C-alpha positions as CSV (number, residue, x, y, z in Angstrom):
1,X,-12.7,-94.9,31.9
2,X,-11.0,-96.6,29.6
3,X,-11.0,-100.5,29.9
4,X,-7.0,-101.0,29.0
5,X,-6.2,-98.1,31.1
6,X,-7.8,-99.7,34.5
7,X,-6.0,-103.0,33.1
8,X,-2.1,-101.7,32.8
9,X,-2.9,-100.4,36.1
10,X,-4.3,-103.1,38.0
11,X,-1.5,-105.1,36.4
12,X,1.8,-103.0,37.5
13,X,-0.3,-103.6,40.8
14,X,-0.3,-106.8,40.6
15,X,2.6,-108.2,39.0
16,X,4.8,-109.0,41.6
17,X,2.2,-111.0,43.4
18,X,2.6,-112.4,40.3
19,X,5.5,-113.4,40.3
20,X,6.3,-115.1,43.9
21,X,3.4,-116.7,42.8
22,X,5.5,-118.3,39.8
23,X,8.3,-119.1,41.6
24,X,6.4,-121.0,44.2
25,X,4.2,-122.8,41.5
26,X,7.6,-123.8,39.4
27,X,8.4,-125.4,42.8
28,X,5.7,-127.2,42.8
29,X,5.4,-131.0,42.0
30,X,3.9,-131.4,38.6
31,X,3.5,-128.1,38.1
32,X,3.5,-127.8,34.5
33,X,1.7,-130.6,33.7
34,X,-1.5,-130.3,31.4
35,X,-4.2,-127.7,32.5
36,X,-8.0,-129.2,32.4
37,X,-9.8,-128.1,29.7
38,X,-12.4,-126.5,32.3
39,X,-9.7,-124.4,33.3
40,X,-8.5,-123.4,30.4
41,X,-12.3,-122.4,29.4
42,X,-12.6,-120.7,32.6
43,X,-9.9,-118.0,31.7
44,X,-11.1,-117.5,28.3
45,X,-14.4,-116.3,29.9
46,X,-12.5,-113.4,31.6
47,X,-10.0,-112.5,29.3
48,X,-9.4,-113.3,25.2
49,X,-6.3,-114.4,25.8
50,X,-4.8,-117.8,28.0
51,X,-1.2,-119.0,28.2
52,X,-0.6,-121.7,29.4
53,X,1.8,-122.4,32.1
54,X,4.5,-125.1,30.2
55,X,3.8,-123.0,27.6
56,X,5.1,-119.4,28.8
57,X,8.1,-119.7,26.9
58,X,5.9,-119.3,24.0
59,X,4.5,-116.2,24.8
60,X,5.4,-114.1,27.2
61,X,3.1,-112.3,29.0
62,X,3.5,-108.9,28.2
63,X,3.0,-110.0,25.0
64,X,0.1,-112.5,25.9
65,X,-1.3,-109.1,27.6
66,X,-0.9,-107.1,24.6
67,X,-2.5,-108.6,22.3
68,X,-5.9,-109.1,24.8
69,X,-6.2,-105.4,25.0
70,X,-6.2,-105.5,21.2
71,X,-8.8,-107.8,21.1
72,X,-10.6,-106.8,23.9
73,X,-10.8,-103.1,22.6
74,X,-12.1,-103.9,19.0
75,X,-14.2,-105.4,21.1
76,X,-14.9,-108.8,19.3
77,X,-15.3,-112.8,20.0
78,X,-11.7,-113.9,19.4
79,X,-9.9,-115.9,21.4
80,X,-6.5,-117.2,21.9
81,X,-5.0,-120.3,23.9
82,X,-1.6,-120.8,24.1
83,X,-1.1,-124.7,25.1
84,X,1.5,-126.8,25.2
85,X,2.7,-129.1,22.7
86,X,1.8,-132.2,24.2
87,X,-1.5,-131.1,25.2
88,X,-4.1,-133.7,24.6
89,X,-5.7,-132.8,20.8
90,X,-8.9,-135.8,20.7
91,X,-11.8,-132.8,19.9
92,X,-9.9,-130.0,21.3
93,X,-11.6,-127.5,19.9
94,X,-15.1,-129.1,20.5
95,X,-14.3,-129.5,23.8
96,X,-13.7,-126.2,24.4
97,X,-16.4,-124.2,22.6
98,X,-18.3,-126.6,25.3
99,X,-16.4,-125.6,28.3
100,X,-16.6,-122.1,27.4
101,X,-20.0,-121.8,26.1
102,X,-19.8,-118.9,24.0
103,X,-19.6,-118.2,20.7
104,X,-16.7,-116.4,19.1
105,X,-13.6,-117.0,17.2
106,X,-11.1,-119.4,18.9
107,X,-7.3,-119.3,18.0
108,X,-5.3,-122.5,19.7
109,X,-1.2,-122.6,19.4
110,X,-0.4,-126.3,20.1
111,X,3.1,-125.7,20.3
112,X,4.6,-124.8,17.4
113,X,1.4,-125.5,15.7
114,X,-1.8,-123.0,14.6
115,X,-5.2,-123.9,14.9
116,X,-7.9,-121.9,14.9
117,X,-12.4,-122.4,14.2
118,X,-15.4,-120.0,14.3
119,X,-19.0,-120.5,15.8
120,X,-20.3,-119.9,11.3
121,X,-22.2,-116.6,13.6
122,X,-19.6,-115.1,12.9
123,X,-17.3,-116.3,10.7
124,X,-17.7,-118.6,7.6
125,X,-16.0,-122.1,7.8
126,X,-14.1,-120.6,4.7
127,X,-12.9,-117.4,5.7
128,X,-11.4,-119.7,9.0
129,X,-9.8,-121.5,6.6
130,X,-8.2,-118.3,4.8
131,X,-7.1,-117.2,8.2
132,X,-5.4,-120.0,9.4
133,X,-3.5,-120.4,5.7
134,X,-2.3,-117.2,6.1
135,X,-0.5,-116.8,9.8
136,X,0.9,-120.5,8.5
137,X,4.4,-118.7,7.6
138,X,4.4,-115.9,10.0
139,X,7.4,-117.0,12.1
140,X,7.1,-117.4,16.0
141,X,4.2,-117.5,18.2
142,X,4.4,-113.2,19.4
143,X,3.9,-112.4,15.1
144,X,1.8,-115.1,14.1
145,X,-1.3,-114.8,17.0
146,X,-0.5,-111.0,16.2
147,X,-1.6,-111.6,12.4
148,X,-4.2,-113.9,13.8
149,X,-5.9,-111.4,16.0
150,X,-5.3,-108.8,13.6
151,X,-7.0,-110.6,10.6
152,X,-9.5,-111.9,12.5
153,X,-10.7,-108.7,13.7
154,X,-11.9,-107.5,10.3
155,X,-13.5,-110.0,9.2
156,X,-15.3,-111.9,12.4
157,X,-18.8,-110.4,13.1
158,X,-20.5,-109.8,16.5
159,X,-19.3,-108.3,19.8
160,X,-17.0,-109.1,22.9
161,X,-18.5,-111.0,25.6
162,X,-19.5,-108.9,28.8
163,X,-17.5,-111.1,31.1
164,X,-14.4,-109.2,29.8
165,X,-15.6,-105.5,31.2
166,X,-16.9,-107.2,34.3
167,X,-14.3,-106.0,36.5
168,X,-10.6,-106.7,35.5
169,X,-10.2,-109.9,34.2
170,X,-7.0,-110.3,35.5
171,X,-8.3,-112.0,38.4
172,X,-7.0,-109.1,40.5
173,X,-7.0,-109.9,44.7
174,X,-9.0,-108.3,47.1
175,X,-5.8,-106.2,48.2
176,X,-4.9,-105.6,44.5
177,X,-8.2,-104.1,44.1
178,X,-7.9,-101.8,47.0
179,X,-4.3,-100.6,45.9
180,X,-6.2,-99.6,43.2
181,X,-9.0,-97.7,44.4
182,X,-6.0,-95.4,46.3
183,X,-3.9,-95.1,43.0
184,X,-8.0,-94.1,41.0
185,X,-8.5,-91.7,43.4
186,X,-5.4,-90.1,43.6
187,X,-5.4,-89.5,39.1
188,X,-8.6,-91.1,38.3
189,X,-10.6,-87.3,37.5
190,X,-7.8,-86.6,35.3
191,X,-7.6,-90.1,33.1
192,X,-11.7,-90.2,33.6
193,X,-11.8,-86.7,32.0
194,X,-9.8,-88.1,29.1
195,X,-11.8,-91.0,28.4
196,X,-14.8,-88.9,28.3
197,X,-13.3,-86.8,26.2
198,X,-12.4,-89.3,23.6
199,X,-15.5,-90.8,23.7
200,X,-17.6,-88.0,22.5
201,X,-15.2,-87.4,19.9
202,X,-15.2,-90.7,18.5
203,X,-19.5,-90.9,19.1
204,X,-19.2,-87.9,16.9
205,X,-16.7,-89.4,14.2
206,X,-19.3,-91.9,14.3
207,X,-22.0,-89.6,13.8
208,X,-20.6,-87.6,10.7
209,X,-20.0,-90.5,9.4
210,X,-23.2,-92.2,9.4
211,X,-24.4,-89.0,8.3
212,X,-22.3,-89.1,4.5
213,X,-23.3,-92.5,4.4
214,X,-26.7,-91.9,4.9
215,X,-26.6,-89.9,1.7
216,X,-25.6,-92.1,-0.6
217,X,-27.6,-95.4,1.2
218,X,-30.7,-93.1,0.4
219,X,-29.8,-92.7,-3.0
220,X,-29.2,-96.5,-3.2
221,X,-33.0,-97.0,-1.9
222,X,-34.9,-94.6,-3.6
223,X,-32.9,-96.5,-7.1
224,X,-34.2,-99.9,-6.4
225,X,-37.5,-98.0,-4.8
226,X,-37.9,-96.8,-8.4
227,X,-36.9,-100.0,-9.7
228,X,-39.7,-102.0,-8.1
229,X,-42.0,-99.4,-10.3
230,X,-40.9,-99.2,-13.3
231,X,-40.8,-103.6,-13.1
232,X,-45.0,-103.1,-14.4
233,X,-45.4,-106.3,-13.2
234,X,-49.0,-107.1,-11.3
235,X,-49.6,-110.7,-9.1
236,X,-52.9,-111.3,-10.7
237,X,-51.1,-110.2,-15.1
238,X,-51.5,-113.6,-17.2
239,X,-48.5,-116.2,-16.8
240,X,-48.4,-114.5,-13.5
241,X,-47.2,-117.9,-10.8
242,X,-46.5,-119.1,-7.6
243,X,-42.8,-118.5,-8.4
244,X,-42.9,-114.8,-9.7
245,X,-44.8,-114.2,-7.1
246,X,-42.7,-114.9,-4.3
247,X,-39.9,-113.2,-6.1
248,X,-41.9,-109.8,-6.0
249,X,-43.0,-110.6,-2.8
250,X,-39.3,-110.5,-1.4
251,X,-38.2,-107.9,-3.4
252,X,-40.4,-105.8,-1.6
253,X,-40.0,-106.6,2.0
254,X,-36.0,-106.7,0.8
255,X,-37.2,-102.7,0.0
256,X,-39.3,-102.3,3.1
257,X,-36.1,-104.2,5.4
258,X,-34.0,-101.7,4.0
259,X,-35.8,-98.7,4.9
260,X,-36.1,-99.9,8.4
261,X,-32.5,-100.8,8.9
262,X,-31.6,-97.0,8.0
263,X,-33.8,-95.4,9.8
264,X,-32.9,-97.8,12.6
265,X,-29.2,-97.2,12.4
266,X,-26.7,-95.5,14.7
267,X,-23.7,-96.2,13.8
268,X,-21.3,-96.5,10.4
269,X,-21.3,-100.6,10.7
270,X,-25.1,-100.4,11.1
271,X,-25.7,-99.5,7.5
272,X,-24.2,-103.0,6.6
273,X,-27.6,-104.7,7.0
274,X,-29.3,-102.1,4.4
275,X,-27.1,-103.3,1.6
276,X,-27.2,-106.5,2.1
277,X,-31.1,-106.4,1.6
278,X,-30.8,-103.9,-1.7
279,X,-28.7,-106.3,-3.0
280,X,-30.9,-109.5,-2.3
281,X,-33.9,-107.1,-3.0
282,X,-32.4,-106.6,-6.5
283,X,-31.3,-110.2,-7.1
284,X,-34.8,-111.4,-6.6
285,X,-35.5,-108.8,-9.2
286,X,-33.2,-110.8,-11.9
287,X,-34.8,-114.2,-11.2
288,X,-38.3,-112.6,-11.6
289,X,-37.3,-110.8,-14.7
290,X,-35.7,-114.2,-16.4
291,X,-38.8,-116.0,-15.3
292,X,-41.5,-113.8,-17.1
293,X,-39.2,-113.3,-19.6
294,X,-38.6,-117.4,-20.4
295,X,-34.4,-117.0,-19.4
296,X,-32.6,-119.4,-17.4
297,X,-32.3,-118.3,-13.8
298,X,-29.4,-116.3,-13.2
299,X,-26.6,-117.6,-10.9
300,X,-26.3,-115.4,-7.8
301,X,-23.9,-113.4,-7.8
302,X,-22.2,-109.9,-6.4
303,X,-23.1,-106.8,-7.8
304,X,-21.6,-104.5,-10.2
305,X,-18.4,-103.5,-8.7
306,X,-18.2,-100.2,-10.1
307,X,-22.2,-99.3,-9.0
308,X,-24.0,-101.8,-6.9
309,X,-26.7,-99.8,-8.1
310,X,-26.3,-101.4,-11.4
311,X,-27.2,-105.0,-10.4
312,X,-26.3,-108.3,-9.8
313,X,-23.4,-108.5,-12.2
314,X,-23.1,-111.2,-15.5
315,X,-19.3,-111.4,-15.6
316,X,-15.7,-111.0,-13.8
317,X,-13.5,-109.3,-15.9
318,X,-9.7,-107.5,-15.6
319,X,-9.5,-104.0,-14.5
320,X,-6.7,-101.5,-13.9
321,X,-7.5,-98.0,-11.9
322,X,-6.0,-95.2,-13.3
323,X,-2.5,-95.7,-11.0
324,X,-3.5,-98.8,-9.5
325,X,-2.8,-102.5,-9.7
326,X,-5.1,-105.3,-11.9
327,X,-7.7,-107.3,-10.4
328,X,-10.8,-108.9,-11.1
329,X,-13.5,-107.0,-10.9
330,X,-17.7,-108.2,-11.3
331,X,-19.1,-106.4,-13.4
332,X,-22.6,-105.7,-14.9
333,X,-23.5,-106.1,-18.6
334,X,-23.4,-102.4,-19.5
335,X,-19.8,-101.5,-18.1
336,X,-19.0,-105.1,-19.6
337,X,-19.6,-103.8,-23.2
338,X,-18.1,-100.8,-22.1
339,X,-14.8,-101.9,-21.0
340,X,-15.1,-104.1,-24.5
341,X,-15.3,-101.2,-26.2
342,X,-12.2,-98.9,-24.5
343,X,-14.2,-97.0,-22.6
344,X,-14.3,-96.1,-18.9
345,X,-17.2,-98.0,-16.7
346,X,-19.6,-96.5,-15.1
347,X,-18.2,-95.3,-12.1
348,X,-20.3,-94.5,-8.0
349,X,-18.6,-91.4,-6.9
350,X,-19.8,-89.8,-4.1
351,X,-19.1,-86.1,-2.1
352,X,-15.6,-85.6,-0.6
353,X,-13.8,-82.8,1.1
354,X,-12.1,-83.0,-2.4
355,X,-14.8,-83.1,-4.9
356,X,-16.3,-86.4,-6.3
357,X,-14.7,-89.2,-6.0
358,X,-15.3,-93.2,-6.4
359,X,-16.7,-95.0,-3.6
360,X,-13.1,-96.5,-2.7
361,X,-11.4,-93.6,-2.3
362,X,-13.1,-91.5,-0.4
363,X,-12.7,-92.9,3.7
364,X,-13.4,-95.7,6.0
365,X,-17.0,-94.3,6.5
366,X,-18.0,-96.4,3.2
367,X,-16.6,-100.2,5.1
368,X,-19.6,-101.0,6.0
369,X,-21.8,-100.1,2.7
370,X,-19.0,-102.0,0.4
371,X,-18.9,-105.0,3.4
372,X,-22.8,-105.8,3.2
373,X,-22.9,-105.5,-1.0
374,X,-20.0,-107.9,-1.4
375,X,-19.2,-109.8,1.6
376,X,-16.8,-111.9,2.8
377,X,-13.9,-113.1,1.0
378,X,-14.5,-111.0,-2.8
379,X,-14.1,-107.8,-0.9
380,X,-10.1,-107.9,-0.1
381,X,-9.5,-108.4,-3.7
382,X,-11.1,-105.7,-5.3
383,X,-10.2,-103.1,-3.0
384,X,-6.8,-104.1,-3.2
385,X,-4.3,-100.6,-3.4
386,X,-7.5,-98.3,-2.8
387,X,-8.3,-96.0,0.8
388,X,-11.2,-97.8,1.2
389,X,-8.7,-101.0,1.1
390,X,-6.4,-99.4,3.4
391,X,-8.1,-98.3,5.8
392,X,-9.8,-101.5,6.6
393,X,-6.6,-103.3,6.8
394,X,-6.2,-101.7,9.9
395,X,-6.6,-103.8,13.4
396,X,-8.1,-100.5,15.0
397,X,-10.8,-100.5,11.5
398,X,-13.0,-103.0,13.0
399,X,-13.7,-101.0,16.6
400,X,-14.7,-98.4,14.5
401,X,-16.5,-99.1,11.1
402,X,-17.6,-102.9,11.8
403,X,-15.8,-105.6,9.8
404,X,-16.7,-104.9,7.2
405,X,-15.7,-108.0,5.0
406,X,-17.9,-111.0,6.8
407,X,-20.2,-113.4,4.6
408,X,-23.2,-112.8,2.3
409,X,-26.3,-112.2,4.1
410,X,-24.5,-113.4,7.4
411,X,-26.3,-112.2,10.5
412,X,-24.1,-111.5,12.9
413,X,-24.5,-112.5,16.8
414,X,-21.2,-113.1,18.5
415,X,-20.2,-112.9,22.3
416,X,-23.0,-114.5,23.6
417,X,-23.4,-117.6,25.7
418,X,-25.2,-120.1,24.5
419,X,-23.6,-122.8,27.0
420,X,-23.3,-126.4,24.8
421,X,-26.1,-125.3,22.6
422,X,-24.2,-125.2,19.1
423,X,-23.5,-125.7,15.9
424,X,-20.7,-129.5,16.5
425,X,-20.2,-128.8,13.0
426,X,-18.6,-125.7,13.3
427,X,-15.8,-127.1,15.7
428,X,-15.8,-131.2,14.4
429,X,-12.9,-132.6,13.8
430,X,-9.7,-133.9,14.3
431,X,-7.1,-131.1,15.7
432,X,-6.1,-130.0,11.9
433,X,-8.5,-131.9,10.4
434,X,-11.0,-128.8,10.1
435,X,-14.1,-131.3,10.6
436,X,-12.9,-133.7,7.9
437,X,-12.8,-130.6,5.1
438,X,-15.3,-129.0,6.1
439,X,-13.4,-125.7,6.1
440,X,-12.6,-125.6,2.7
441,X,-8.5,-127.1,3.0
442,X,-7.6,-125.6,5.6
443,X,-5.3,-128.1,5.7
444,X,-3.0,-130.1,9.3
445,X,-0.7,-129.3,10.9
446,X,2.1,-131.1,9.4
447,X,5.8,-129.2,9.0
448,X,5.0,-126.5,12.4
449,X,7.6,-123.3,11.9
């Protein structure tokens, strides 16, 4: 049965007990002393949201539960802690990450202030900085943390730690579990049948989305293979050197990896790795061409927005789609010339129920495909006002199609238990300092809300 359904039933059973305990604790000496960080970490290993007793007026229990359910349902390694304003700040993020021992994105509300850090394996430093900046004016804690989590779930890579799904994750007593068993025995069969039916429907939707993508990705792989055939490069040809041979080998490897990833794909988000490989391979070919012709080596740029098969872009141009908002998009030389002449670019269209449409108006399944090509911060701006961009902006998108927005070339692994073995640079710096600027000017915490 659905984990969220079980968790909510458990909470209904244990709320009276929790209320009594809260009264008892409130009357105890030193009840609101700062919670030891190891206890905070222990709680986060069991549930994605922790609210310190001394900060219970900042975020209510029901709001914290709703936030935790949202994170669990998306299956992403996002951790949120709400702590009192006088909580010790020294090396807070680094120490919490060490104590928790789980790869992920960590957001902390400290009194009226908010900051975040993440393992670079799941989210880049600049992306964390952008997330924090975007929620600084969100208002109260509930609005701010929900905004943060919604954005995080669209961007962060990896999966939730398995400890969140082991047991209830809510510190339920044996009595509560026995009572829960009795409740589930009475109504569990119906709930299980509903959950099973929903799961089957979701799996069918995922398979259908993957088959849609398979047609488009196979076209991309074929097009890249044809580019390799037309290249007419021979490693032993006159003038070829080791750098050219390395570029050629890189392109060949990318082609083989793309085919391998596509053959192994089980869900839409797996397609992201395929298009990342194709983009990497096309850049290797562009570099090889520059070496052979004696031209300056190209800068690493995203592919042409209108059709990634056109290869790496050469410039950013202002473009306004019919009925849409103006935005800057990366374009290849051919499309740049067409736009300069007042003509329409050569847009990649795909089959939809209503006929051929640009890929950005063809549905949410194309998010992982586009995410592999365009990666992190550029993608939301490119897709603003489109059907695909609107779909990717919903909190439920990550659970169905993966994050889509992640960083260029990132090999995402999140939720794994690494203990204290992690890159401390990702979590370094004092409270609000973003590691001495490592997070792209995320700013300090001056001013609060």
